[in-house]
C-alpha positions as CSV (number, residue, x, y, z in Angstrom):
1,X,117.0,-90.4,14.9
2,X,120.2,-90.0,12.8
3,X,119.9,-93.6,11.5
4,X,116.2,-92.9,10.6
5,X,117.1,-89.9,8.4
6,X,119.9,-91.9,6.8
7,X,117.6,-94.8,5.9
8,X,115.0,-92.3,4.4
9,X,117.7,-90.7,2.3
10,X,119.0,-94.0,1.1
11,X,115.5,-95.1,0.2
12,X,114.8,-91.9,-1.8
13,X,118.1,-92.2,-3.7
14,X,117.4,-95.9,-4.4
15,X,113.8,-95.1,-5.6
16,X,115.1,-92.3,-7.9
17,X,117.7,-94.5,-9.4
18,X,115.1,-97.3,-9.9
19,X,112.8,-94.8,-11.7
20,X,115.6,-93.6,-13.9
21,X,116.7,-97.1,-14.8
22,X,113.1,-98.1,-15.6
23,X,112.7,-95.1,-17.8
24,X,115.9,-95.9,-19.7
25,X,115.0,-99.6,-20.0
26,X,111.8,-98.7,-21.9
27,X,112.0,-98.7,-25.6
28,X,110.8,-95.3,-26.9
29,X,110.8,-93.0,-29.9
30,X,111.3,-89.3,-29.5
31,X,109.8,-86.9,-32.0
32,X,109.2,-83.1,-32.1
33,X,106.6,-81.1,-34.0
34,X,105.9,-77.4,-34.7
35,X,102.7,-75.8,-36.0
36,X,101.9,-72.2,-36.7
37,X,99.2,-69.9,-38.0
38,X,98.5,-66.3,-38.9
39,X,95.7,-64.3,-37.3
40,X,94.4,-60.7,-37.9
41,X,94.8,-58.4,-34.9
42,X,91.5,-57.3,-33.4
43,X,92.8,-54.9,-30.8
44,X,94.7,-51.9,-32.3
45,X,96.1,-49.3,-30.0
46,X,96.8,-45.8,-31.3
47,X,99.0,-43.4,-29.3
48,X,97.8,-39.8,-29.6
49,X,99.5,-36.7,-28.1
50,X,97.8,-33.3,-27.9
51,X,100.1,-30.3,-27.4
52,X,99.2,-26.7,-26.6
53,X,99.7,-24.6,-29.6
54,X,102.5,-22.1,-29.3
55,X,101.1,-19.2,-31.2
56,X,99.0,-16.0,-30.7
57,X,95.8,-17.9,-31.3
58,X,96.9,-20.6,-28.9
59,X,94.6,-23.6,-28.5
60,X,94.6,-25.1,-25.1
61,X,94.9,-28.8,-24.6
62,X,91.4,-28.9,-23.1
63,X,89.9,-27.3,-26.2
64,X,91.6,-29.7,-28.5
65,X,90.7,-32.6,-26.2
66,X,87.0,-31.8,-26.3
67,X,87.0,-31.5,-30.1
68,X,88.8,-34.8,-30.4
69,X,86.4,-36.5,-28.0
70,X,83.4,-35.3,-30.1
71,X,85.0,-36.5,-33.3
72,X,85.7,-39.9,-31.9
73,X,82.1,-40.2,-30.6
74,X,80.9,-39.3,-34.1
75,X,82.8,-42.4,-35.4
76,X,80.9,-44.6,-32.9
77,X,83.8,-44.9,-30.5
78,X,83.0,-45.3,-26.8
79,X,85.6,-42.9,-25.3
80,X,84.8,-44.0,-21.7
81,X,86.0,-47.6,-22.6
82,X,88.4,-47.1,-25.5
83,X,90.2,-43.9,-24.7
84,X,92.6,-43.6,-21.7
85,X,95.1,-41.0,-20.6
86,X,98.7,-42.2,-20.5
87,X,100.7,-39.1,-19.6
88,X,100.1,-35.4,-18.6
89,X,103.1,-33.1,-18.8
90,X,103.8,-29.4,-18.6
91,X,106.8,-28.3,-20.6
92,X,108.4,-24.9,-19.8
93,X,109.3,-23.7,-23.3
94,X,109.8,-19.9,-22.9
95,X,110.9,-17.6,-20.2
96,X,110.4,-13.9,-20.1
97,X,111.7,-11.2,-17.8
98,X,108.3,-10.7,-16.2
99,X,106.4,-13.9,-16.9
100,X,106.7,-17.4,-18.2
101,X,104.5,-19.4,-20.5
102,X,103.7,-23.0,-19.8
103,X,103.0,-25.2,-22.8
104,X,101.1,-28.4,-21.8
105,X,100.8,-31.7,-23.5
106,X,98.6,-34.7,-22.9
107,X,99.1,-38.3,-24.2
108,X,96.3,-40.8,-24.8
109,X,95.9,-44.5,-25.8
110,X,93.0,-45.2,-28.1
111,X,91.7,-48.8,-28.7
112,X,90.0,-49.6,-31.9
113,X,89.0,-53.0,-33.3
114,X,89.6,-52.8,-37.0
115,X,91.8,-51.1,-39.6
116,X,88.9,-49.1,-41.2
117,X,88.1,-47.4,-37.9
118,X,91.8,-46.7,-37.4
119,X,92.0,-45.0,-40.8
120,X,88.9,-42.9,-39.9
121,X,90.5,-41.8,-36.6
122,X,93.7,-40.7,-38.3
123,X,91.7,-38.7,-40.9
124,X,89.7,-37.1,-38.1
125,X,92.8,-36.2,-36.2
126,X,94.4,-34.6,-39.3
127,X,91.2,-32.5,-39.7
128,X,91.7,-31.3,-36.1
129,X,95.4,-30.5,-36.9
130,X,96.5,-33.2,-34.4
131,X,99.4,-34.8,-36.2
132,X,101.2,-36.5,-33.4
133,X,99.7,-40.0,-33.5
134,X,101.1,-43.4,-34.3
135,X,100.3,-47.1,-34.1
136,X,101.5,-48.3,-30.7
137,X,100.7,-52.0,-30.7
138,X,98.4,-54.7,-32.0
139,X,97.0,-57.7,-30.2
140,X,94.7,-60.7,-30.7
141,X,92.0,-61.0,-28.0
142,X,91.7,-64.8,-28.1
143,X,95.4,-65.5,-27.9
144,X,95.3,-67.9,-24.9
145,X,92.7,-70.1,-26.5
146,X,94.6,-70.1,-29.8
147,X,97.9,-71.1,-28.2
148,X,96.2,-74.1,-26.5
149,X,94.7,-75.2,-29.8
150,X,98.1,-75.0,-31.5
151,X,99.8,-77.0,-28.7
152,X,97.1,-79.8,-29.1
153,X,97.7,-79.8,-32.8
154,X,101.5,-80.0,-32.3
155,X,101.1,-83.1,-30.1
156,X,98.9,-84.8,-32.6
157,X,101.4,-84.0,-35.3
158,X,104.2,-85.5,-33.2
159,X,102.2,-88.7,-32.8
160,X,101.6,-88.9,-36.6
161,X,105.3,-88.5,-37.2
162,X,106.1,-91.3,-34.7
163,X,103.6,-93.6,-36.4
164,X,105.1,-92.9,-39.8
165,X,108.6,-93.7,-38.5
166,X,107.6,-97.0,-36.8
167,X,105.2,-98.4,-39.4
168,X,108.0,-99.6,-41.7
169,X,109.6,-101.5,-38.7
170,X,106.4,-103.3,-37.9
171,X,106.2,-101.6,-34.5
172,X,103.4,-99.6,-32.9
173,X,103.4,-96.4,-30.9
174,X,102.2,-96.7,-27.3
175,X,101.5,-94.0,-24.7
176,X,103.5,-90.8,-24.3
177,X,105.9,-91.2,-21.5
178,X,107.4,-87.7,-21.6
179,X,106.2,-84.4,-23.1
180,X,108.0,-81.1,-23.2
181,X,106.3,-77.9,-24.3
182,X,109.0,-75.7,-26.0
183,X,106.5,-73.1,-27.2
184,X,107.5,-69.4,-26.7
185,X,104.7,-67.3,-25.2
186,X,103.4,-64.5,-27.5
187,X,104.0,-61.0,-26.4
188,X,102.2,-57.9,-27.9
189,X,104.1,-56.3,-30.7
190,X,105.0,-52.7,-29.9
191,X,105.9,-50.3,-32.6
192,X,108.3,-47.4,-32.4
193,X,106.9,-43.8,-32.2
194,X,108.3,-42.9,-35.6
195,X,106.1,-45.4,-37.2
196,X,103.3,-43.0,-37.9
197,X,100.0,-43.6,-39.8
198,X,98.9,-41.1,-42.3
199,X,95.5,-40.6,-44.0
200,X,95.9,-40.6,-47.7
201,X,95.0,-37.4,-49.5
202,X,93.5,-37.8,-53.0
203,X,94.9,-35.5,-55.7
204,X,91.6,-34.0,-56.5
205,X,90.2,-33.9,-53.0
206,X,90.6,-31.4,-50.2
207,X,90.1,-33.7,-47.3
208,X,91.8,-36.9,-46.3
209,X,90.1,-40.2,-47.2
210,X,90.0,-42.9,-44.5
211,X,91.8,-46.1,-45.3
212,X,90.7,-49.6,-44.6
213,X,94.2,-50.4,-43.3
214,X,95.3,-54.1,-43.4
215,X,97.6,-54.6,-40.5
216,X,100.3,-57.2,-40.5
217,X,99.0,-60.6,-39.4
218,X,100.2,-62.0,-36.1
219,X,102.2,-65.2,-36.3
220,X,101.6,-67.7,-33.5
221,X,103.4,-71.0,-33.2
222,X,103.7,-74.0,-30.8
223,X,106.5,-76.6,-30.5
224,X,106.5,-79.8,-28.5
225,X,108.9,-82.7,-27.9
226,X,107.3,-86.1,-27.1
227,X,108.7,-89.5,-26.2
228,X,106.4,-92.4,-27.1
229,X,106.7,-95.9,-25.8
230,X,107.3,-98.5,-28.5
231,X,105.3,-101.6,-28.7
232,X,106.5,-104.8,-30.3
């Protein structure tokens, strides 16, 4: 049994060495290529926090929440699909000898699909005196499909480069014998809470005007390294 295992191990090592040698014996050309593009985000997430008002005419979180929900519906937003609760907290702000007052806050994530709607939402929130809102992150919904397209373009570009390098030598490019995908996966871009969005107030107007906000485009790229066999 021991001899059998030894023979199998020797055969595997010999086979590996033979494959390595054969690979090194092949004449090849190695090229790399990178392609990139810019796309507009079509998923825009707004972070909204509602806090209980600390005043004599205190407005509860629930009251503000209902008004916000109605305003969002008026903008054509499906709050069942686009609005989610992120955090619910109670902060103990004041303590008295006989009683204590609890001030609550509630955090939401709102998904919109374009800059104009985002601007209208910010204007509506300001009208409701809800100022604690900021742009949380932006995404592109067809990112997986786009990344595959770019990788395909990068491989084609690598082959064109190989053909350009071999043509002056009177050689031709054969099949690819080794391909490495060096692309970095795209991750959603998160913004810091202090990066707030504001609705612009016109000098001669009393209410904020919604903006058709142009968000920064998302840069996506793909990089490949390809070894092509050379034909005489």
